[in-house]
N, C-alpha and C positions, 0 to 999 in steps of 0.2 A: 556465766551472765553476771554480770553486775547489778548491784542493788537498784543503781541509778537507770540502768537500762531497763530493767523489770518495771520500773516506776513509770518509765516512758511509756513503754508497751501498754500499760493498765490504762495509763492517760488517754493513748491513742485509741484504744477500743471502746473506753467510755466515751469520748468524742464521737466516735462513728456511730455509736448505739444512740445517743443523743441526736444526732443530724437524721438518722433512720427515721426515728420515731415522729421526729418534727415533720418530715416529709410525709408519712403516712398520715399524720393527724391534718395537714393542712391538704393533701389530697382530698379528704373527706368533707372539708369544709364547701359550703355553697360558692359558686362564683359568679357574682353578678356584677355587671359594667354599666355605667351610665347609659350605654346605648343597646342594651339588648331589649328585644322587642317583648318577647315574653318571660315570664317568670314560670318556672315548672315545679310542681309538686306532683309526684308520683305520675300519672297519666294525664293529668291536667294541666293546662296552660292557662293563663293569667294575661291580658293585656297589660302591659307594664306603662308607667309615666311616659316613658320615652316613645312608645307607639301611638298614643294617643296625644301627648301635650308637647313633645320635645325633650331634648337631653336637660335634664338636672344632675346636680351633683350630689352621689350618694357617699354619705360619711360614716354609715354603718350599715354592716348586715350581720343579722342573727337569725339563726334557725335552730329548731326543736321539735319537739312533741310536748302538748299538753293535754290537760283532760278534754279539749276539744278537737284534736287531731294535730296534723303536721303543720307547723308555719313557718314562714320567711317575713322577718321584720326588715324594712330599709328606711334607713333615717335618711333625709334629704335636707340641706341647710339652706335652700333656694327655692323650695317650692312655695308659692304665694296661695293665698286665699282663693284669689280668683283661678290659679291653677288647679286646686282640689276640687274646686266647683265645678271646671269644664271636665276634670276627669271625670268626675260622677256621672255628669250628665253624658259623656262619651262612652261609659261604661253602660249605663242604661239602654243606650242605642245598641249595644253589644249583646242585649239579652239579660243584663243582671237587672235584680229588682232591688228597690230600697227597701232596707229592713228598718232601720232606724238612723235618725239624723237630730242633731241639734246644732247650735252656732258653728262649733268647731270641729264637729266628729261627724261621720257618718258611716254606714256597714251596708254594703250590696251583697247579695247572694245570689247564685245561681246552681242549678243541679248541675252535679259532676257529669262527666261522662260514664262514670262507673255508676250505675244502680245502688241506691242506698248513701250516697255521697253528696256533700253540699260543698261548693267552692265559695268562700267569703272573702272580701277585700273591705278592709276596715282603714279608714283613713284620719287620723288625730292630727289637725292643723295646729301649729304653734308657730309664732313668729321666729322662734329660736332653733327650730327642727320640726319638720313634718315628718311622722311615722305613718308609712303605708305597711299593713300588716296583711299579707296574703296567707289564707289556711285553707284546708281541705279537712273536713271530718265527717263522720259519721251522721246522716239525718237525711231528712226531705224537705221541700219546700210546699207549705201549704198556703195558697191565696186566699184572701178574705174577700 
């Protein structure tokens, strides 16, 4: 075998390895579209913006785990303050409790389908991009 042929084989193997790694990493990412009716984290489903308000444009999806539990953040570029307000009202009608709120932010919570866990939806409105953070973590809801 010539030296050039060996180099070509090594480069081809590296390319295949990178392709497979990329495919595996992308398959583990959460896939959410503008028209998904629910957002799912483990055994819990959250009503989406689409299901209650209508289709809006998702510009970024982030998922992870922090000290509060698992989360999915969706960034929208076209959710208005009125949309965010209507979403919170509709979530209250769906059994969520308003935990905290100010002019541009709100957090609603609901008991998880699994004992000892809480579902939370945090809405951070900004005219440049509204972030809706869905999370599920250990805890209980105590009503005052």
